[in-house]
C-alpha positions as CSV (number, residue, x, y, z in Angstrom):
1,M,12.2,-8.8,-19.6
2,S,12.2,-6.8,-17.0
3,R,10.8,-6.9,-13.8
4,I,9.5,-4.0,-11.3
5,I,7.8,-4.7,-8.0
6,F,5.2,-2.3,-6.4
7,C,4.1,-2.7,-3.1
8,D,1.6,-1.6,-0.8
9,F,2.6,-0.6,2.9
10,D,-0.6,-1.4,5.1
11,G,-0.8,-4.9,6.2
12,T,1.5,-6.0,3.8
13,I,4.7,-4.5,5.1
14,T,3.3,-3.8,8.2
15,K,1.2,-6.8,9.6
16,S,-1.4,-4.7,10.5
17,D,-3.7,-1.8,8.8
18,N,-2.2,1.0,10.3
19,I,-4.9,3.4,9.5
20,I,-7.4,1.1,11.2
21,S,-5.0,0.5,14.2
22,I,-4.8,4.4,14.4
23,M,-9.0,4.9,14.1
24,K,-9.0,2.0,17.4
25,H,-6.3,3.3,19.5
26,F,-7.8,6.9,19.6
27,D,-11.7,6.0,18.3
28,P,-12.9,9.1,17.0
29,P,-16.8,9.4,16.7
30,G,-18.1,8.2,14.1
31,W,-15.0,6.2,12.4
32,E,-16.3,2.7,12.3
33,P,-19.6,3.6,9.4
34,I,-17.2,5.2,7.2
35,K,-14.6,2.1,7.2
36,D,-17.2,0.2,6.9
37,Q,-18.4,1.9,3.7
38,I,-14.9,1.8,1.7
39,L,-14.8,-1.8,2.8
40,S,-18.6,-2.3,1.0
41,R,-17.1,0.1,-1.8
42,E,-19.9,2.0,-1.0
43,I,-17.8,5.5,-1.0
44,S,-14.6,5.4,-2.5
45,I,-11.0,5.1,-1.0
46,R,-10.2,8.9,-0.8
47,E,-13.4,9.8,0.1
48,G,-13.5,7.7,3.3
49,V,-9.6,8.3,4.3
50,G,-10.3,11.7,3.6
51,K,-13.7,11.0,6.1
52,L,-11.5,9.0,8.6
53,F,-9.1,11.6,8.9
54,A,-11.4,14.8,9.5
55,T,-12.7,13.0,12.5
56,L,-9.4,13.5,13.8
57,P,-8.1,16.6,15.4
58,S,-5.0,17.8,14.2
59,E,-3.6,18.6,17.5
60,L,-2.9,15.2,17.6
61,K,-0.6,14.5,14.9
62,Q,2.3,13.7,17.2
63,D,0.6,11.4,18.9
64,I,-0.3,9.4,16.1
65,T,2.6,9.1,14.9
66,D,4.4,8.2,18.2
67,Y,1.7,5.7,18.5
68,V,2.2,4.2,14.9
69,V,5.7,4.1,15.0
70,E,5.8,2.5,18.3
71,T,3.0,-0.2,17.5
72,A,4.1,-0.7,13.7
73,E,5.0,-4.6,12.9
74,I,7.3,-4.8,10.0
75,R,6.1,-8.6,8.5
76,G,9.4,-11.0,8.8
77,G,12.1,-10.9,5.5
78,F,11.2,-7.0,4.4
79,R,14.4,-5.9,5.0
80,E,16.1,-8.8,3.1
81,F,13.6,-8.6,0.5
82,V,14.5,-4.5,0.2
83,D,18.3,-5.9,0.1
84,Y,17.5,-8.6,-2.5
85,T,16.2,-6.2,-4.7
86,R,18.7,-3.9,-4.7
87,Q,21.6,-6.5,-5.0
88,G,19.7,-7.8,-8.4
89,D,19.0,-4.1,-9.4
90,I,14.7,-4.3,-9.2
91,P,13.5,-1.7,-9.1
92,L,11.1,-1.3,-5.9
93,K,8.2,1.2,-5.7
94,I,6.1,1.4,-2.5
95,V,2.7,2.1,-3.4
96,S,0.4,3.2,-0.3
97,G,-2.7,4.5,0.4
98,G,-1.3,5.5,3.7
99,I,-0.3,9.2,5.1
100,G,3.5,10.4,4.5
101,F,3.7,12.1,8.0
102,F,3.4,8.0,9.3
103,V,4.5,5.8,6.8
104,E,7.5,7.7,6.2
105,P,9.4,7.4,9.8
106,I,8.4,3.8,9.6
107,L,10.4,3.2,6.1
108,A,13.1,5.3,7.5
109,P,15.7,2.8,8.3
110,Y,15.3,1.2,4.7
111,H,15.9,4.1,2.7
112,L,13.2,4.0,0.5
113,E,12.1,7.6,0.6
114,D,13.2,8.1,-3.0
115,H,11.0,5.0,-4.0
116,L,7.5,6.1,-2.2
117,Y,4.0,6.9,-3.4
118,C,1.8,7.7,-1.1
119,N,-1.0,10.4,0.4
120,G,-0.2,13.8,2.1
121,S,-1.7,15.6,5.0
122,D,-2.6,19.2,6.1
123,F,-2.5,20.0,9.8
124,S,-3.1,24.1,9.6
125,G,-6.6,23.8,10.2
126,E,-8.7,22.1,13.0
127,R,-9.2,18.8,11.8
128,I,-6.7,16.8,9.5
129,R,-6.8,16.9,6.1
130,I,-5.8,14.4,3.6
131,T,-3.8,15.4,0.4
132,W,-3.8,13.5,-2.9
133,P,-0.5,14.0,-4.6
134,H,-1.0,10.9,-6.5
135,A,-4.4,11.2,-7.6
136,C,-6.3,8.6,-10.3
137,N,-5.3,10.2,-13.8
138,E,-8.0,10.0,-16.8
139,Q,-7.9,6.4,-17.4
140,C,-9.3,5.5,-13.9
141,S,-12.7,6.4,-12.5
142,N,-12.4,4.9,-9.1
143,D,-11.4,7.6,-7.1
144,C,-8.7,5.7,-5.3
145,G,-6.9,8.9,-3.2
146,C,-3.1,7.3,-3.9
147,C,-4.1,5.8,-7.1
148,K,-2.1,2.5,-7.5
149,P,-3.1,1.8,-11.6
150,S,-2.4,5.4,-12.4
151,L,1.6,5.6,-10.6
152,I,2.0,1.3,-12.6
153,R,0.6,3.0,-15.9
154,K,2.7,5.8,-15.6
155,I,6.1,4.0,-14.0
156,A,6.6,0.5,-15.6
157,D,8.1,0.1,-18.6
158,Q,4.9,-1.3,-20.9
159,D,7.1,-4.9,-21.5
160,A,8.0,-5.2,-17.7
161,E,6.9,-7.9,-15.8
162,K,5.1,-6.1,-13.2
163,I,4.5,-7.8,-9.5
164,V,2.5,-6.3,-7.0
165,I,2.2,-7.2,-3.6
166,G,-0.4,-6.2,-1.3
167,D,-3.8,-7.5,1.0
168,S,-6.8,-5.2,0.8
169,V,-9.2,-3.4,-1.1
170,T,-6.6,-0.7,-2.2
171,D,-4.9,-3.4,-4.0
172,L,-7.7,-4.8,-6.2
173,E,-7.8,-2.1,-9.4
174,A,-3.5,-2.5,-9.1
175,A,-3.7,-6.4,-8.6
176,K,-6.0,-6.6,-12.3
177,L,-2.8,-5.0,-13.9
178,A,-0.2,-7.0,-12.8
179,D,1.2,-9.8,-14.4
180,L,1.9,-12.0,-10.9
181,V,0.2,-11.0,-7.5
182,F,1.9,-11.6,-4.0
183,V,-1.4,-11.7,-1.6
184,C,-1.2,-11.5,2.0
185,G,-4.5,-10.6,3.4
186,D,-8.0,-12.8,2.4
187,Y,-9.8,-10.3,0.9
188,L,-7.5,-9.7,-1.9
189,E,-6.8,-13.7,-2.2
190,E,-11.0,-13.6,-2.6
191,K,-11.3,-11.3,-5.4
192,C,-7.8,-12.5,-7.2
193,R,-9.9,-16.3,-7.2
194,E,-12.8,-14.7,-8.1
195,L,-11.3,-12.5,-11.2
196,N,-8.9,-15.5,-12.1
197,L,-6.0,-13.4,-11.4
198,P,-2.6,-14.6,-11.0
199,Y,-1.7,-15.0,-7.6
200,R,0.2,-16.1,-4.9
201,R,-0.3,-16.1,-0.9
202,F,2.6,-15.4,1.1
203,D,3.1,-14.7,4.9
204,H,6.6,-13.5,5.0
205,F,8.8,-12.2,2.6
206,D,11.1,-14.9,2.4
207,E,8.5,-16.4,0.5
208,V,8.5,-13.9,-2.5
209,I,12.6,-13.6,-2.5
210,S,12.3,-17.4,-3.3
211,Y,9.9,-18.0,-5.9
212,L,11.1,-14.6,-7.4
213,K,14.4,-16.3,-7.2
214,Q,13.0,-19.4,-8.3
215,T,12.0,-17.4,-11.9
216,E,15.0,-15.2,-12.8
217,E,16.2,-17.5,-15.1
218,V,12.8,-17.4,-17.0
219,V,12.6,-13.7,-17.0
220,S,15.7,-12.9,-18.0
221,R,15.5,-14.6,-21.4
């Protein structure tokens, strides 16, 4: 049996959620109620993220990019984790509810651009408009934005061991399709426990590497 890994970006590869960090720093009027509606699932992720960025003027693009690149902290062990997957020929897909204009420069040192799936953006108008190149297919009605379960169904071989790494509400539907979930956030851990999904808590990517190495022999049988 082969393995394939789907890893979230905000709050997983980075230690904090960059969208929330952007909103807190630039503090556009009305963003907090939108955030609360997303977390309570009152509105969809696609609708909520679109509304959040629509509160920001397009002229802030470079300021936002510079801010995120300067402040984003990569979770410990991520470079070693990328190296481990490459050495073991394990497909690693970065599936992000974030936006390419700030995700791509953060991930540039790891050369993962061909394995990144995230939302796009349009700065031609007065306000930032988010685009959705990986929207839900006919099997998903959650209006995800970047639809992680649709990507898993599209990319992963049916008999592959599917591993999801994430932290929050944007990872929940993907976690439901996983053979194993590595969790680094309280929200996703609580939901995995509630839904009886197979998961392991981690704080450092070395813990993920260690567990995957321990179970390599079982998977290869």
